[in-house]
Rosetta silent file (secondary structure, phi, psi, omega in degrees, C-alpha in Angstrom):
SEQUENCE: XXXXXXXXXXXXXXXXXXXXXXXXXXXXXXXXXXXXXXXXXXXXXXXXXXXXXXXXXXXXXXXXXXXXXXXXXXXXXXXXXXXXXXXXXXXXXXXXXXXXXXXXXXXXXXXXXXXXXXXXXXXXXXXXXXXXXXXXXXXXXXXXXXXXXXXXXXXXXXXXXXXXXXXXXXXXXXXXXXXXXXXXXXXXXXXXXXXXXXXXXXXXXXXXXXXXXXXXXXXXXXXXXXXXXXXXXXXXXXXXXXXXXXXXXXXXXXXXXXXXXXXXXXXXXXXXXXXXXXXXXXXXXXXXXXXXXXXXXXXX
SCORE:     score description
SCORE:     0.000 S_00000001
   1 L     0.000  145.965  176.934  -34.346  -38.479  -60.051 S_00000001
   2 L  -133.184  132.346 -179.377  -31.865  -41.182  -61.001 S_00000001
   3 L    76.009 -179.950 -174.731  -29.292  -42.711  -58.727 S_00000001
   4 E  -132.274  145.753  163.449  -28.386  -41.661  -55.240 S_00000001
   5 E   -98.099  113.579 -171.469  -26.163  -39.231  -53.371 S_00000001
   6 E  -106.198  134.043  172.677  -25.206  -41.358  -50.404 S_00000001
   7 E  -116.389  102.395 -179.082  -24.064  -40.230  -46.964 S_00000001
   8 E   -90.224  148.577  176.735  -22.955  -43.319  -45.030 S_00000001
   9 L   155.146  174.811  179.047  -22.430  -43.397  -41.262 S_00000001
  10 L   -78.487  -33.797  177.014  -23.987  -44.046  -37.869 S_00000001
  11 L    54.197   33.943  179.271  -25.402  -40.493  -37.598 S_00000001
  12 L   -71.202  121.532 -179.259  -26.084  -40.937  -33.891 S_00000001
  13 L   100.295  -26.861 -174.665  -27.555  -37.702  -32.568 S_00000001
  14 L    44.735   55.927 -175.564  -27.948  -36.055  -35.995 S_00000001
  15 L   -84.066 -174.034 -175.128  -25.863  -33.223  -34.543 S_00000001
  16 H   -63.537  -29.309  175.245  -24.536  -30.061  -36.207 S_00000001
  17 H   -65.771  -41.760  176.602  -21.629  -31.962  -37.760 S_00000001
  18 H   -66.010  -41.338 -178.317  -24.057  -34.321  -39.450 S_00000001
  19 H   -66.812  -29.438  175.515  -26.277  -31.432  -40.514 S_00000001
  20 H   -61.816  -45.332  178.051  -23.260  -29.733  -42.067 S_00000001
  21 H   -65.201  -36.907  179.096  -22.784  -32.750  -44.383 S_00000001
  22 H   -65.621  -38.274  177.186  -26.498  -32.785  -45.170 S_00000001
  23 H   -65.659  -38.364  176.890  -26.391  -29.136  -46.212 S_00000001
  24 H   -63.843  -37.166  178.862  -23.412  -29.894  -48.476 S_00000001
  25 H   -62.975  -39.280  179.705  -25.406  -32.728  -50.020 S_00000001
  26 H   -63.461  -29.417 -178.504  -28.240  -30.344  -50.869 S_00000001
  27 H   -74.386  -26.175 -173.140  -25.763  -28.131  -52.730 S_00000001
  28 H  -119.209    6.365 -170.380  -24.489  -30.922  -55.006 S_00000001
  29 L   -59.239  -33.694 -179.288  -27.419  -33.331  -55.190 S_00000001
  30 L    60.908 -131.517 -179.571  -28.184  -32.627  -58.862 S_00000001
  31 L   -98.435   16.940  176.623  -30.765  -35.103  -60.201 S_00000001
  32 L   -96.811  169.806  175.262  -30.031  -37.697  -57.519 S_00000001
  33 E  -106.571  144.388 -177.845  -31.860  -38.230  -54.249 S_00000001
  34 E   -79.847  120.312 -176.781  -30.185  -37.690  -50.892 S_00000001
  35 E  -125.011  124.335  171.145  -29.859  -41.011  -49.091 S_00000001
  36 E   -93.723  125.384  176.884  -28.445  -41.598  -45.635 S_00000001
  37 E  -105.347  113.407 -176.084  -27.098  -45.128  -45.273 S_00000001
  38 E  -127.709 -177.355 -170.109  -26.924  -46.089  -41.639 S_00000001
  39 E  -135.285  147.898  176.882  -26.661  -49.200  -39.489 S_00000001
  40 E  -145.608  126.594    0.801  -28.570  -50.943  -36.722 S_00000001
  41 L   -72.531  173.186  174.917  -27.462  -51.837  -34.143 S_00000001
  42 L   -55.740  132.218 -177.154  -24.676  -49.294  -33.705 S_00000001
  43 H   -50.460  -33.372 -177.643  -21.452  -51.077  -34.814 S_00000001
  44 H   -66.396  -24.122  176.476  -19.816  -50.556  -31.421 S_00000001
  45 H   -67.572  -47.180 -179.223  -22.465  -52.769  -29.790 S_00000001
  46 H   -66.209  -34.682 -179.657  -21.597  -55.731  -32.011 S_00000001
  47 L   -75.052   -5.876  177.398  -17.891  -55.107  -31.548 S_00000001
  48 L    74.580   16.823 -177.991  -18.421  -55.348  -27.791 S_00000001
  49 L   -87.639  -13.555  179.210  -16.896  -51.925  -27.153 S_00000001
  50 L  -141.049  160.480  172.594  -19.997  -50.526  -25.475 S_00000001
  51 L  -157.405  162.734 -179.941  -22.970  -51.710  -23.452 S_00000001
  52 L    75.502 -156.830 -176.899  -25.888  -50.156  -21.625 S_00000001
  53 L   -73.469  126.011 -173.059  -27.163  -46.652  -22.341 S_00000001
  54 L  -147.180  -39.858 -170.993  -25.118  -45.118  -25.132 S_00000001
  55 E   -73.718  139.107  173.168  -27.208  -43.859  -28.047 S_00000001
  56 L   -79.951  -25.796  178.582  -28.084  -40.183  -28.464 S_00000001
  57 L  -140.819  137.560  170.158  -30.968  -41.196  -30.712 S_00000001
  58 L   -71.548  169.933 -179.305  -32.977  -44.380  -31.073 S_00000001
  59 H   -59.009  -43.343  179.617  -33.396  -45.688  -34.606 S_00000001
  60 H   -64.374  -42.344  179.082  -36.835  -44.112  -34.893 S_00000001
  61 H   -64.142  -41.127 -179.982  -35.650  -40.756  -33.556 S_00000001
  62 H   -60.439  -48.223 -179.086  -32.683  -40.765  -35.925 S_00000001
  63 H   -63.213  -39.343  178.977  -34.834  -41.365  -38.983 S_00000001
  64 H   -61.786  -45.430 -179.319  -37.291  -38.686  -37.879 S_00000001
  65 H   -67.516  -39.844  179.867  -34.519  -36.102  -37.431 S_00000001
  66 H   -63.938  -43.445 -179.493  -32.856  -36.982  -40.735 S_00000001
  67 H   -67.484  -36.504  177.972  -36.076  -36.611  -42.696 S_00000001
  68 H   -68.784  -20.969  178.244  -36.852  -33.295  -41.017 S_00000001
  69 L   -87.679    1.794  173.886  -33.381  -32.142  -42.112 S_00000001
  70 L   104.189   10.634  177.876  -34.244  -32.749  -45.760 S_00000001
  71 L   -74.618  135.163 -179.778  -33.068  -36.316  -46.405 S_00000001
  72 L   -74.560  -37.209  179.839  -35.086  -38.040  -49.138 S_00000001
  73 E  -153.901  150.404  176.450  -34.626  -41.531  -47.747 S_00000001
  74 E  -119.381  120.161  178.255  -32.973  -43.379  -44.892 S_00000001
  75 E  -110.227  124.535 -177.749  -31.717  -46.906  -45.576 S_00000001
  76 E  -111.518  119.572  176.950  -30.748  -48.952  -42.532 S_00000001
  77 E   -94.268  137.536  174.584  -28.526  -52.003  -42.942 S_00000001
  78 E   -68.956  120.934 -179.995  -28.468  -54.666  -40.219 S_00000001
  79 L   -86.805  102.307 -179.507  -24.952  -54.545  -38.796 S_00000001
  80 L  -126.095 -173.251 -177.404  -24.054  -58.205  -38.334 S_00000001
  81 H   -64.291  -32.337  178.502  -20.945  -60.344  -38.702 S_00000001
  82 H   -62.849  -48.531  179.734  -21.434  -60.590  -42.469 S_00000001
  83 H   -68.475  -39.081 -179.623  -21.375  -56.835  -42.901 S_00000001
  84 H   -58.872  -37.234 -175.265  -18.653  -56.438  -40.288 S_00000001
  85 L   -97.088    7.369 -179.736  -16.292  -58.742  -42.204 S_00000001
  86 L   -77.368  133.082  179.745  -17.056  -57.404  -45.685 S_00000001
  87 L   -69.787  155.188  178.217  -14.064  -55.865  -47.468 S_00000001
  88 H   -56.511  -38.750 -178.584  -14.320  -52.229  -48.593 S_00000001
  89 H   -63.556  -44.871 -178.974  -14.189  -53.294  -52.269 S_00000001
  90 H   -68.811  -42.932  178.613  -17.076  -55.735  -51.934 S_00000001
  91 H   -59.207  -45.511 -178.601  -19.165  -53.321  -49.844 S_00000001
  92 H   -61.340  -50.605 -175.925  -18.608  -50.550  -52.378 S_00000001
  93 H   -71.854  -53.339 -170.601  -19.453  -52.641  -55.446 S_00000001
  94 H   -75.129  -37.862 -176.583  -22.210  -54.944  -54.214 S_00000001
  95 H   -95.526  -53.712 -173.690  -24.062  -52.610  -51.850 S_00000001
  96 H   -73.135  -45.612 -174.903  -23.289  -49.031  -52.819 S_00000001
  97 H   -88.534  -56.811 -173.910  -22.983  -49.338  -56.605 S_00000001
  98 H   -69.704  -44.338 -175.493  -24.894  -52.455  -57.708 S_00000001
  99 H   -86.038  -47.576 -173.596  -27.742  -52.351  -55.190 S_00000001
 100 L   -94.399   -4.888  177.282  -28.132  -48.680  -54.271 S_00000001
 101 L    55.954   47.896 -178.910  -27.043  -47.188  -57.645 S_00000001
 102 E   -68.024  132.881  174.691  -24.746  -44.666  -55.981 S_00000001
 103 E  -114.190  -28.482  175.833  -23.619  -41.777  -58.158 S_00000001
 104 E  -135.490  150.532  173.725  -22.167  -39.496  -55.473 S_00000001
 105 E  -133.560  135.635 -179.205  -20.828  -40.147  -51.979 S_00000001
 106 E  -122.988  123.803 -178.522  -20.329  -37.527  -49.273 S_00000001
 107 E  -139.448  163.712  171.893  -18.209  -38.272  -46.211 S_00000001
 108 E   -86.529  166.281 -177.165  -16.200  -36.534  -43.518 S_00000001
 109 L   -58.788  -32.129 -175.092  -12.416  -36.718  -43.401 S_00000001
 110 L   -92.952    9.193 -178.117  -12.443  -39.324  -40.632 S_00000001
 111 L   -69.502  135.121  175.163  -14.913  -41.693  -42.295 S_00000001
 112 L  -136.490  150.497  179.301  -13.824  -45.335  -42.521 S_00000001
 113 E  -149.845  167.612  178.133  -15.742  -48.399  -43.693 S_00000001
 114 L    84.048  177.688 -177.963  -15.393  -52.097  -44.366 S_00000001
 115 H   -51.363  127.254  179.074  -13.549  -54.853  -42.563 S_00000001
 116 H    55.112   25.660  179.142  -11.273  -53.476  -39.824 S_00000001
 117 H    56.642   38.837 -177.285  -12.086  -49.965  -41.080 S_00000001
 118 L   -74.561  -19.510 -177.510   -9.778  -50.541  -44.044 S_00000001
 119 E   -81.436   83.710 -179.327  -11.739  -48.206  -46.311 S_00000001
 120 L   -93.749 -168.211 -176.048   -9.917  -44.905  -45.718 S_00000001
 121 H   -61.258  -38.903  179.958   -9.734  -41.768  -47.885 S_00000001
 122 H   -65.385  -42.064  178.716   -7.266  -43.321  -50.332 S_00000001
 123 H   -64.914  -42.989  179.168   -9.451  -46.394  -50.803 S_00000001
 124 H   -60.970  -43.099  179.423  -12.550  -44.227  -51.275 S_00000001
 125 H   -63.054  -42.757 -179.611  -10.765  -42.112  -53.906 S_00000001
 126 H   -64.534  -46.267 -179.023   -9.575  -45.223  -55.777 S_00000001
 127 H   -68.217  -35.534  177.352  -13.002  -46.872  -55.759 S_00000001
 128 H   -61.862  -43.285  178.625  -14.704  -43.644  -56.762 S_00000001
 129 H   -66.545  -41.779 -177.707  -12.464  -43.368  -59.812 S_00000001
 130 H   -63.773  -40.406 -175.464  -12.880  -47.058  -60.686 S_00000001
 131 L  -104.568   11.876  177.466  -16.690  -46.982  -60.575 S_00000001
 132 L    55.303   48.661  176.418  -17.132  -43.398  -61.804 S_00000001
 133 L  -110.492  130.663  176.985  -18.659  -42.179  -58.555 S_00000001
 134 E   -70.213  125.640 -179.726  -18.236  -38.555  -57.482 S_00000001
 135 E  -110.827  122.964  177.465  -16.454  -38.483  -54.121 S_00000001
 136 E  -120.840  118.963 -179.422  -16.793  -35.426  -51.888 S_00000001
 137 E  -114.298  125.016 -176.508  -14.799  -35.353  -48.653 S_00000001
 138 E  -114.537  147.766  176.649  -15.395  -32.499  -46.209 S_00000001
 139 L   -67.874  160.524 -179.020  -13.376  -31.347  -43.194 S_00000001
 140 L   -65.613  147.554  177.474  -14.941  -31.774  -39.748 S_00000001
 141 L   -81.393  132.917 -175.958  -17.435  -29.197  -38.560 S_00000001
 142 E  -123.579  149.951  170.529  -16.127  -27.182  -35.610 S_00000001
 143 E  -129.013  123.932 -178.234  -17.554  -24.890  -32.950 S_00000001
 144 L    60.215   31.215  178.905  -15.106  -22.777  -30.994 S_00000001
 145 L    83.051   -2.815 -178.616  -12.237  -24.646  -32.600 S_00000001
 146 E  -109.242  138.040  179.326  -13.503  -28.048  -31.413 S_00000001
 147 E   -68.760  133.393  176.586  -14.811  -30.787  -33.681 S_00000001
 148 L   -81.555  114.284 -178.469  -18.483  -31.591  -33.145 S_00000001
 149 L  -134.989  151.665  178.894  -18.634  -35.335  -32.466 S_00000001
 150 H   -59.414  -39.339 -177.208  -21.191  -37.685  -30.960 S_00000001
 151 H   -63.890  -37.006  178.740  -18.663  -38.869  -28.383 S_00000001
 152 H   -66.763  -38.131  178.245  -18.091  -35.323  -27.116 S_00000001
 153 H   -65.386  -40.287  177.676  -21.849  -34.849  -26.729 S_00000001
 154 H   -61.054  -42.112  179.791  -22.065  -38.094  -24.754 S_00000001
 155 H   -60.959  -42.877  179.813  -19.316  -36.883  -22.418 S_00000001
 156 H   -63.719  -43.750 -178.906  -21.166  -33.626  -21.767 S_00000001
 157 H   -65.040  -38.809  179.953  -24.449  -35.409  -21.042 S_00000001
 158 H   -68.017  -17.844  175.159  -22.799  -37.827  -18.641 S_00000001
 159 L   -94.683    0.239 -178.493  -21.555  -34.772  -16.745 S_00000001
 160 L    81.332    9.725 -176.295  -25.043  -33.257  -16.684 S_00000001
 161 L   -88.410   65.006 -174.613  -23.993  -30.471  -19.053 S_00000001
 162 H   -68.310  -32.137 -179.901  -27.201  -30.612  -21.082 S_00000001
 163 H   -65.522  -43.547  179.608  -27.065  -26.950  -22.054 S_00000001
 164 H   -69.175  -37.884  178.757  -23.598  -27.349  -23.578 S_00000001
 165 H   -63.444  -38.097 -179.018  -24.591  -30.604  -25.287 S_00000001
 166 H   -63.299  -30.991  178.939  -27.582  -28.899  -26.897 S_00000001
 167 H   -66.068  -31.923  178.837  -25.280  -26.352  -28.537 S_00000001
 168 H   -83.691  -30.154  177.752  -23.494  -29.169  -30.364 S_00000001
 169 H   -74.628  -30.936 -173.476  -26.705  -30.995  -31.202 S_00000001
 170 L    81.033   14.916 -179.660  -28.403  -27.889  -32.563 S_00000001
 171 L  -166.672  167.991  176.477  -31.469  -28.830  -30.506 S_00000001
 172 L   -74.553  137.129  174.770  -32.382  -29.770  -26.957 S_00000001
 173 L   -68.612  145.681 -175.534  -31.391  -33.258  -25.921 S_00000001
 174 E  -143.046  157.386  171.098  -34.445  -35.371  -25.176 S_00000001
 175 E  -121.698  134.851 -178.590  -35.724  -38.639  -23.781 S_00000001
 176 E  -122.518  134.117 -179.820  -38.901  -40.155  -25.153 S_00000001
 177 E  -168.579  173.757  179.777  -40.934  -42.861  -23.472 S_00000001
 178 E   -93.531  143.858  177.238  -44.252  -44.193  -22.262 S_00000001
 179 E   -77.029  124.261 -179.990  -45.613  -43.339  -18.825 S_00000001
 180 E  -116.772  166.063 -177.269  -45.674  -46.459  -16.648 S_00000001
 181 L   -71.484  132.313  176.469  -47.027  -47.077  -13.176 S_00000001
 182 L  -107.816 -160.237 -177.658  -44.755  -45.978  -10.334 S_00000001
 183 L   -98.159    0.578  178.516  -44.942  -46.295   -6.567 S_00000001
 184 L    73.632   18.325 -178.454  -46.742  -42.998   -5.986 S_00000001
 185 H   -68.511  -32.037  178.645  -43.878  -41.594   -3.930 S_00000001
 186 H   -61.425  -39.767  178.086  -44.089  -38.238   -5.677 S_00000001
 187 H   -61.380  -41.847 -179.069  -47.647  -37.760   -4.452 S_00000001
 188 H   -63.589  -29.108 -178.918  -46.546  -38.440   -0.879 S_00000001
 189 L   -93.443    4.874  179.278  -43.891  -35.737   -1.216 S_00000001
 190 L    79.755   16.409 -178.475  -46.346  -33.234   -2.709 S_00000001
 191 L  -140.426   79.117 -177.941  -44.841  -33.504   -6.181 S_00000001
 192 L   -60.834  136.393 -176.863  -46.718  -36.033   -8.347 S_00000001
 193 L  -127.132  155.198  170.690  -44.563  -37.405  -11.141 S_00000001
 194 E   -99.793  130.117 -179.648  -44.948  -39.403  -14.325 S_00000001
 195 E   -95.273  122.371 -175.999  -42.526  -42.314  -14.552 S_00000001
 196 E   -99.290  139.342  173.399  -41.114  -42.827  -18.030 S_00000001
 197 E   -94.420  106.466 -175.586  -39.996  -46.101  -19.548 S_00000001
 198 E  -100.924  136.572  176.643  -36.903  -45.165  -21.559 S_00000001
 199 L   -52.103  135.897 -172.520  -35.251  -47.562  -24.057 S_00000001
 200 L   -61.650  -28.119 -177.772  -32.273  -49.151  -22.304 S_00000001
 201 L   -83.197   -9.690 -177.441  -29.818  -48.186  -25.038 S_00000001
 202 E   -80.013  129.273 -176.791  -30.746  -44.472  -24.898 S_00000001
 203 L   -69.184  128.928  175.167  -28.202  -42.369  -23.006 S_00000001
 204 L  -100.973  138.866  176.181  -29.565  -40.678  -19.890 S_00000001
 205 L   -60.033  168.583  178.356  -27.914  -37.489  -18.596 S_00000001
 206 L   -49.667  144.590  178.032  -26.072  -37.520  -15.263 S_00000001
 207 L   -57.746  129.750 -178.605  -28.230  -38.386  -12.274 S_00000001
 208 E   163.209 -161.983 -175.851  -29.833  -35.236  -10.967 S_00000001
 209 E  -119.962  138.121 -173.417  -32.615  -32.692  -11.406 S_00000001
 210 E  -136.376  146.766  168.537  -33.286  -30.692  -14.585 S_00000001
 211 E   -81.735  131.346 -172.698  -35.541  -27.935  -15.881 S_00000001
 212 E  -139.015  160.997  164.395  -37.372  -29.382  -18.872 S_00000001
 213 E  -105.107  148.545 -177.686  -39.987  -28.888  -21.541 S_00000001
 214 E  -125.965  121.072  174.624  -42.448  -31.729  -22.062 S_00000001
 215 E   -94.911  126.793 -178.618  -44.043  -32.606  -25.404 S_00000001
 216 E  -160.625  134.538  177.609  -47.305  -34.501  -25.035 S_00000001
 217 L    53.446   42.627  178.888  -50.551  -34.731  -26.974 S_00000001
 218 L    60.878   21.505  177.641  -49.264  -32.209  -29.549 S_00000001
 219 E  -128.234  167.249 -177.769  -48.785  -29.669  -26.758 S_00000001
 220 E  -126.534  133.880 -177.000  -45.808  -28.339  -24.818 S_00000001
 221 E  -129.744  159.493  173.352  -45.561  -27.970  -21.042 S_00000001
 222 E   -92.423  150.108  179.592  -43.026  -26.789  -18.481 S_00000001
 223 E  -168.549 -173.224  179.472  -41.708  -29.187  -15.890 S_00000001
 224 E  -135.076  137.885 -174.734  -38.912  -30.604  -13.803 S_00000001
 225 E  -121.971  139.696  175.213  -37.250  -33.977  -14.337 S_00000001
 226 E  -117.489  130.928  174.145  -35.418  -36.275  -11.968 S_00000001
 227 E  -122.401  124.268 -179.454  -33.032  -38.992  -13.118 S_00000001
 228 E   168.179 -164.340 -174.541  -31.551  -41.258  -10.486 S_00000001
 229 L  -117.406   14.449  178.196  -31.847  -44.133   -8.019 S_00000001
 230 L    52.235   60.439 -175.580  -33.780  -42.450   -5.169 S_00000001
 231 L   -65.716  -25.719  179.088  -30.957  -42.702   -2.591 S_00000001
 232 L   -70.392  -30.014  178.235  -33.031  -41.016    0.160 S_00000001
 233 L   -95.820 -155.645  174.055  -35.597  -43.794   -0.149 S_00000001
 234 L   -77.932  118.147 -174.439  -34.787  -47.444   -0.751 S_00000001
 235 L   -56.117  136.174  177.665  -32.290  -47.248   -3.630 S_00000001
 236 L   -82.230  148.592  175.399  -33.563  -48.593   -6.934 S_00000001
 237 L   -72.114  -36.613 -178.963  -31.502  -51.073   -8.877 S_00000001
 238 L  -106.660  150.262  177.211  -32.328  -49.307  -12.121 S_00000001
 239 L   -71.189  133.522  179.212  -32.157  -45.618  -12.855 S_00000001
 240 E  -103.959  154.762  175.048  -35.595  -44.008  -12.989 S_00000001
 241 E  -125.424  111.555 -177.180  -36.734  -41.047  -15.062 S_00000001
 242 E  -122.489  140.692  178.695  -39.552  -39.050  -13.447 S_00000001
 243 E  -129.965  134.348  173.792  -41.088  -35.800  -14.570 S_00000001
 244 E  -106.069  118.402 -177.532  -43.338  -33.385  -12.713 S_00000001
 245 E   -97.314  127.010 -178.769  -45.324  -31.263  -15.162 S_00000001
 246 L   -70.793  145.023  171.923  -46.422  -27.850  -13.931 S_00000001
 247 L    57.676   34.678  174.733  -50.090  -26.881  -14.141 S_00000001
 248 L  -142.434  136.585 -179.689  -51.363  -30.239  -15.304 S_00000001
 249 L  -129.673  165.232  177.507  -53.364  -32.825  -13.396 S_00000001
 250 L   114.769  170.403 -177.951  -54.871  -36.180  -14.177 S_00000001
 251 L   -82.778  120.101 -178.630  -53.789  -39.707  -14.963 S_00000001
 252 L  -103.509    4.670 -175.799  -51.066  -39.795  -17.622 S_00000001
 253 L   -54.342  129.675  177.174  -50.549  -43.559  -17.509 S_00000001
 254 L    90.885  -13.479  179.349  -49.905  -45.068  -20.926 S_00000001
 255 L   -77.630  152.260  174.493  -49.239  -41.764  -22.683 S_00000001
 256 E  -101.129  132.466  177.985  -46.036  -41.174  -24.611 S_00000001
 257 E  -136.986  159.991  178.788  -44.131  -38.001  -23.859 S_00000001
 258 E  -120.070  127.128 -179.758  -40.809  -36.425  -24.780 S_00000001
 259 E  -100.839  120.939 -179.842  -38.653  -34.691  -22.164 S_00000001
 260 E  -108.929  123.513 -171.061  -36.426  -31.902  -23.516 S_00000001
 261 E   -90.450  118.662  178.077  -33.594  -30.849  -21.210 S_00000001
 262 E   -89.037  -51.462 -172.276  -32.932  -27.122  -20.827 S_00000001
 263 E  -161.105  145.752  176.484  -30.569  -26.901  -17.883 S_00000001
 264 E   -76.844  143.144  176.655  -29.290  -28.854  -14.891 S_00000001
 265 E  -102.532  -47.986  177.812  -30.444  -27.708  -11.444 S_00000001
 266 E  -163.287  163.819  174.216  -28.435  -29.987   -9.185 S_00000001
 267 E   -78.504  163.884  174.799  -26.829  -33.410   -8.916 S_00000001
 268 L   -63.856  143.094 -177.231  -28.516  -36.328   -7.201 S_00000001
 269 L  -147.112  144.992  175.165  -28.144  -36.218   -3.427 S_00000001
 270 L   -92.779  126.660 -178.754  -29.122  -38.365   -0.459 S_00000001
 271 L  -102.318  150.009 -177.173  -31.085  -36.446    2.180 S_00000001
 272 L   -69.489  -17.439 -179.806  -31.247  -37.378    5.885 S_00000001
 273 L  -155.299  161.913  177.228  -35.058  -37.364    5.885 S_00000001
 274 H   -67.218  -29.569  178.624  -38.090  -37.200    3.609 S_00000001
 275 H   -63.830  -43.993  179.284  -38.938  -33.820    5.103 S_00000001
 276 H   -68.546  -36.599  175.871  -35.650  -32.342    3.933 S_00000001
 277 H   -62.007  -43.229  179.784  -36.078  -33.970    0.542 S_00000001
 278 H   -61.542  -41.247  178.356  -39.541  -32.420    0.260 S_00000001
 279 H   -65.335  -37.504  179.211  -38.159  -28.961    1.105 S_00000001
 280 H   -67.642  -37.635  177.925  -35.436  -29.389   -1.501 S_00000001
 281 H   -60.795  -40.626  177.482  -37.992  -30.377   -4.126 S_00000001
 282 H   -59.949  -41.890  178.173  -39.862  -27.124   -3.459 S_00000001
 283 H   -66.174  -40.219  179.756  -36.611  -25.205   -4.058 S_00000001
 284 H   -61.432  -41.228 -179.401  -35.912  -27.236   -7.203 S_00000001
 285 H   -64.514  -42.454  178.425  -39.335  -26.392   -8.610 S_00000001
 286 H   -62.316  -40.584  179.437  -38.814  -22.673   -8.002 S_00000001
 287 H   -67.941  -40.134  177.501  -35.415  -22.834   -9.713 S_00000001
 288 H   -62.181  -42.464  178.841  -36.859  -24.752  -12.670 S_00000001
 289 H   -63.448  -38.121  177.587  -39.617  -22.167  -13.049 S_00000001
 290 H   -63.311  -46.452  179.888  -37.028  -19.381  -12.991 S_00000001
 291 H   -60.291  -47.176 -178.248  -34.956  -21.089  -15.695 S_00000001
 292 H   -65.975  -35.242 -179.191  -37.985  -21.739  -17.868 S_00000001
 293 H   -69.662  -34.911 -175.579  -39.285  -18.213  -17.435 S_00000001
 294 H   -94.513   -8.680 -178.422  -35.989  -16.595  -18.464 S_00000001
 295 L   -73.216  139.119  177.740  -35.077  -19.047  -21.233 S_00000001
 296 L  -105.618   14.812 -179.045  -35.297  -17.790  -24.810 S_00000001
 297 L   -81.137  129.548  175.729  -35.062  -21.280  -26.306 S_00000001
 298 L   -90.684   98.623 -173.447  -37.932  -22.293  -28.572 S_00000001
 299 L   -91.629  -29.819 -174.675  -38.242  -25.945  -27.604 S_00000001
 300 L  -124.145    0.000    0.000  -41.684  -26.848  -28.869 S_00000001
């Protein structure tokens, strides 16, 4: 292979819209290699437009998903003030052409790059002609007449609509983290849980209870996940992510697991007593088991 077919962008979530562009790249790749050019941190963090949990995928998760989708290589540029203030012409010549040997570029209609997002479709067309780079611009990918965008998926997750978000992602939304020591409150309530340490920038669904699949030790288990601040007990300052895995016992401390969200069961609620909370947990587990038993989703 010589040269690169480059797909630039943040690619947060690697959702169906992103996969649509990747499939188009496979059709036109020729003798080039498919390269996703992405940025870390997400540009909106540096611009101060976002803070806290926001990302649909961590950097590692993004690269993993891109490679599984058939990308030959993922190049990540540090998004700093130098890159932020680089003009489209300089970015195109010095990075895309001179350094990365770009021969083709594939973007969506709304793609912009360079200082103040000055690099629009007209600029891309002009630069492509000047440097003899094939430019392919595709319309946005839609489902049910709506454009599939990372921001729309974030909105759904913040509402607890994990099932709807998964349809746009083309996969179940997930949280991945290491099991850390908790306070053992789950044991006291008859529902032992593993407490996950989730990267702070990773978006957590709305506070509540969910039916989930759990990937761990190359195996897949059924379970129920709680995200919230434990309002019935002494409220936590930080949101916790706890999972109760059905039919598994033993110390899971230190293990890494991935929680895949199938469906919301209920929102977070403050109960008047621990006894009522315990009774509700029993109902939640039965509902989670029903959802998991009737689901036809192949999660693992």
